[in-house]
NULUM-402763 format. One line per 8 residues: number of its first residue (from 1); for each residue z, x, y of N, C-alpha, C. Coordinates in steps of 0.001 Angstrom, whole numbers, plus 524288, in hexadecimal, padded with zeros to 5 digits. Example, Ala and Ser with C-alpha at 12.3 -4.5 7.8 and 13.67 -1.06 7.14 Angstrom:
! residues 2
1> 81E78:83386:7E9C6:81E78:8300C:7EE6C:81E78:83390:7F31C ~ 81BA8:83232:7F736:81BE4:83566:7FBDC:81EBE:83264:8001E
This chain:
! residues 96
1> A4F94:EADDE:C9A9B:A4BBC:EB000:C97C4:A4CD8:EB5A6:C95EB ~ A4F11:EB89D:C99ED:A509C:EBDC2:C98E9:A5442:EBE70:C946E ~ A57AC:EBAD3:C9452:A5C36:EBA70:C901C:A5996:EB9A0:C8B1D ~ A55B4:EB678:C8A83:A5314:EB521:C85C8:A5022:EB9C9:C83C3 ~ A4D9B:EBCFD:C8700:A4AF5:EC165:C8546:A4E7A:EC56F:C8342 ~ A5328:EC626:C85F9:A5704:EC9D5:C842A:A5968:EC7F9:C7F3C ~ A59ED:EC30C:C7EAA:A5C5C:EC143:C7969:A58A3:EC27C:C74F2 ~ A5365:EC155:C75E1:A4F6D:EC207:C7212:A4F26:EC7EE:C7047
9> A4F9B:ECB82:C747D:A4ED2:ED0A9:C73A8:A5370:ED2E4:C706C ~ A582B:ED06A:C71AF:A5CE6:ED273:C6E54:A5C1A:ED053:C6907 ~ A5A6C:ECBA1:C67ED:A5997:EC989:C62CB:A5617:ECCCA:C5FC1 ~ A5195:ECE6B:C6294:A4D63:ED149:C602A:A4F93:ED6A4:C5EA7 ~ A52CB:ED919:C61C7:A5495:EDE69:C6143:A586C:EDE31:C5C65 ~ A5BFD:EDA3F:C5B72:A5F37:ED9A1:C5787:A5C4E:ED8AF:C5284 ~ A5859:ED52D:C5296:A5513:ED460:C4E4C:A525F:ED8E6:C4C14 ~ A508B:EDC57:C4FA0:A4DDD:EE13F:C4E17:A5173:EE52F:C4BE7
17> A55FF:EE5BB:C4E0C:A5A56:EE94B:C4B7D:A5C3E:EE777:C463B ~ A5C64:EE230:C4576:A5E53:EE02A:C40AC:A5A1F:EE0E7:C3C55 ~ A54CF:EE07A:C3DFE:A50D1:EE115:C3A5F:A502E:EE6E1:C38C7 ~ A5116:EE9EC:C3C73:A50B1:EF02C:C3B6E:A5503:EF1F1:C385C ~ A5976:EEF6E:C3811:A5DD9:EF109:C3528:A5CC2:EEFA5:C2F9C ~ A5CD1:EF3BC:C2C0B:A5BCB:EF2B1:C2686:A5F14:EF64B:C235D ~ A5DCB:EF6C3:C1EA8:A6086:EFA8E:C1B41:A602A:F0039:C1D80 ~ A646A:F033F:C1C88:A6452:F0887:C1E21:A6056:F0BA8:C1B97
25> A5E6B:F0F7A:C1EA6:A5A08:F1304:C1D00:A5C4F:F17EC:C1B47 ~ A5A71:F1A8D:C178D:A5C03:F1FF2:C15C7:A5714:F2369:C1522 ~ A5782:F282B:C13FF:A53C1:F2B8F:C1367:A54B6:F301D:C0F49 ~ A50E8:F3188:C0CF7:A5144:F35C6:C08E4:A4CB0:F39C2:C0A8A ~ A4D84:F3EB3:C0A22:A49D7:F42DC:C0A74:A49B7:F4651:C05DF ~ A44EE:F479B:C0481:A44AF:F4B58:C0029:A3E8D:F4B8C:BFED8 ~ A3D68:F4F48:BFAF5:A3818:F4FD9:BF8B8:A3708:F4B12:BF4DB ~ A31E1:F4984:BF525:A3003:F45BA:BF18B:A2F16:F479F:BEBF4
33> A317D:F453D:BE859:A30F4:F4711:BE2A4:A2CF3:F4431:BE01F ~ A2C36:F3F1A:BE1D3:A28A2:F3B83:BDEBB:A2741:F3728:BE2C8 ~ A2238:F359B:BE22B:A2040:F319F:BE5BA:A1C9E:F2E0C:BE2BC ~ A1DED:F28C2:BE2A0:A1AA5:F2539:BE014:A1951:F20EC:BE468 ~ A161E:F1D68:BE333:A14C8:F193F:BE6AF:A1999:F1676:BE859 ~ A1D9C:F1552:BE4C5:A217F:F126B:BE6C1:A2756:F1511:BE626 ~ A2718:F1A10:BE604:A2BE6:F1D94:BE54E:A2AEE:F22B5:BE738 ~ A2F12:F2505:BE988:A2FE8:F2A79:BEB09:A34E1:F2CD0:BE959
41> A3447:F3186:BE73F:A3966:F340D:BE5AD:A3A43:F38EA:BE946 ~ A3E8C:F3938:BEB84:A3F9A:F3D3A:BEF5C:A448B:F40BC:BED14 ~ A449C:F45A0:BEDDE:A491E:F48F8:BEC2F:A4C6C:F4993:BF118 ~ A51B0:F47ED:BF06B:A557F:F494C:BF4A7:A5A2D:F4BE0:BF235 ~ A5A59:F5122:BF340:A5E37:F5422:BF08B:A5D12:F540B:BEAA9 ~ A605F:F5322:BE742:A5F85:F52EC:BE1A4:A5E45:F4DB8:BE006 ~ A5E50:F49D0:BE37C:A5D05:F4458:BE1FB:A5758:F4319:BE249 ~ A5507:F3F90:BDF6D:A4FE6:F3D41:BDFDD:A5083:F37D8:BE1B6
49> A4DF2:F372A:BE5F3:A4E60:F3170:BE858:A48F2:F2ED6:BE754 ~ A48FA:F2A57:BE4F4:A44B7:F270A:BE3E0:A4492:F2258:BE7CE ~ A4111:F21C4:BEAAF:A4025:F1DC2:BEEF1:A3B3C:F1AE3:BED8F ~ A3BA3:F156E:BEDAF:A36E8:F1211:BECE5:A341E:F1244:BF223 ~ A2EB7:F11EC:BF105:A2B45:F112F:BF5AE:A28E6:F0B9D:BF573 ~ A2847:F0913:BF9EE:A2643:F0426:BFA1D:A213A:F047F:BFD79 ~ A1E44:EFFDF:BFDE3:A1994:EFFDC:C011E:A1B3D:F00B2:C0706 ~ A1FED:EFF66:C0860:A21B8:F002A:C0D8D:A2324:F05C5:C0F09
57> A2385:F0973:C0B2C:A2582:F0E7A:C0C26:A21DE:F1187:C0F7C ~ A2365:F1397:C1404:A202A:F16D0:C174B:A206F:F1C83:C1624 ~ A1C1D:F1EB7:C14AC:A1BC7:F2454:C131F:A18B8:F2736:C17FF ~ A1AC9:F2AA6:C19FE:A188A:F2DF6:C1E45:A1742:F336D:C1BD1 ~ A1271:F34CE:C1B95:A10D5:F39AF:C197D:A0EE8:F3963:C141E ~ A0E2A:F3DE8:C118B:A0BC9:F3E1E:C0CAC:A1054:F3F34:C08A8 ~ A11DF:F3AA6:C0604:A166A:F3AE6:C02AA:A1420:F3D12:BFD28 ~ A16EB:F4109:BFB5C:A1570:F434F:BF60A:A19FA:F4654:BF3C9
65> A199B:F475E:BEEE3:A1E67:F49E2:BEC18:A1E9A:F4F54:BEF0B ~ A2385:F5084:BF04C:A249F:F5614:BF277:A25C0:F5539:BF88A ~ A23D0:F50D7:BFB24:A23F7:F4FC8:C0036:A29E0:F4F10:C018E ~ A2BDC:F51A3:C05FD:A311F:F503C:C07C6:A3108:F4B1A:C0B2C ~ A342F:F4765:C099D:A3423:F424D:C0C4A:A3936:F4062:C0E4B ~ A399D:F3D1B:C121E:A3E8B:F3A8B:C1375:A3D51:F34D1:C1314 ~ A4025:F3281:C1007:A3F40:F2C9A:C0E90:A43D0:F297B:C113C ~ A422D:F2597:C13C9:A4610:F21ED:C1647:A4641:F1C94:C12D3
73> A4AE3:F1B3A:C10F9:A4AAB:F16F1:C0D85:A4F37:F12F4:C0E90 ~ A4F61:F0EAB:C0CAD:A5410:F0B2C:C0CDF:A5520:F097E:C0706 ~ A59AE:F07D2:C067A:A5B6D:F0645:C0160:A5B02:F0045:C00AC ~ A5885:EFE5A:BFCC4:A572E:EF943:BFC2E:A5921:EF749:BF656 ~ A5BAF:EF307:BF6E8:A5DA4:EF0F2:BF1B6:A591A:EEEF7:BEEA8 ~ A58AA:EF072:BE986:A5516:EEE86:BE60E:A5752:EE9A7:BE347 ~ A5C17:EE9B4:BE223:A5E10:EE4F6:BDF71:A642A:EE505:BE088 ~ A6683:EE0B3:BE043:A6C4B:EE034:BE0EE:A6E78:EDCD4:BDCAD
81> A71FD:EDEE7:BD978:A74DC:EDC39:BD551:A7A70:EDB0A:BD6D4 ~ A7BEE:ED6C0:BD83A:A811B:ED54A:BD9A0:A84B9:ED4A6:BD4B5 ~ A8934:ED74C:BD47D:A8CC0:ED6C9:BD018:A9170:ED349:BD186 ~ A9348:ED04A:BCDDE:A97C0:ECD4A:BCF52:A9CBB:ED0E2:BD003 ~ AA03C:ECEF8:BD3AD:AA50D:ED1C1:BD479:AA94E:ED035:BCFF1 ~ AAA20:ED3E5:BCCB1:AAE06:ED2AC:BC86C:AB395:ED1A5:BCA73 ~ AB4DE:ED456:BCEF1:ABA17:ED320:BD14F:ABA74:ECD70:BD33C ~ AB653:ECB64:BD4F9:AB6B1:EC654:BD766:AB6B5:EC27C:BD2C7
89> AB4C7:EC3C6:BCE07:AB512:EC025:BC99C:ABA66:EBF4F:BC7E4 ~ ABD6C:EC455:BC78F:AC30F:EC446:BC544:AC62F:EC1A0:BC929 ~ AC526:EC140:BCE66:AC8AB:EBEA2:BD1CE:AC823:EB877:BD1D0 ~ AC3E9:EB6EE:BCF54:AC334:EB124:BCEEC:AC70A:EAE9B:BCB61 ~ AC99A:EAA4F:BCD2E:ACD88:EA7F0:BC969:ACB81:EA5C1:BC495 ~ ACE3F:EA5F0:BC0D4:ACCD4:EA3FE:BBB6D:ACCF2:E9E0A:BBB6A ~ AC904:E9B71:BB948:AC8E1:E95EB:BB915:ACBC6:E9461:BB44E ~ ACEF5:E8FC2:BB524:AD265:E8DF1:BB15B:AD002:E88FD:BAEA1
């Protein structure tokens, strides 16, 4: 019985760690230049960063233009367009 409980605990631990592992998180800090319902623009150095806001975005504090913020984000693919490898096409033998 003790072995079964230990095995279940180990499986649960690995499942929790695997579920927690996701895409890498990044952060950007700077003043807010623009804020809309679905978008925020932040100044970082000379660059302007546009980040989308979703219904799941958690905002702590009074977010307004001019506020200094630190945003934690992940990169998510919006679309992927696979291109054929031209080198592989050239290597294929010609049909006779």
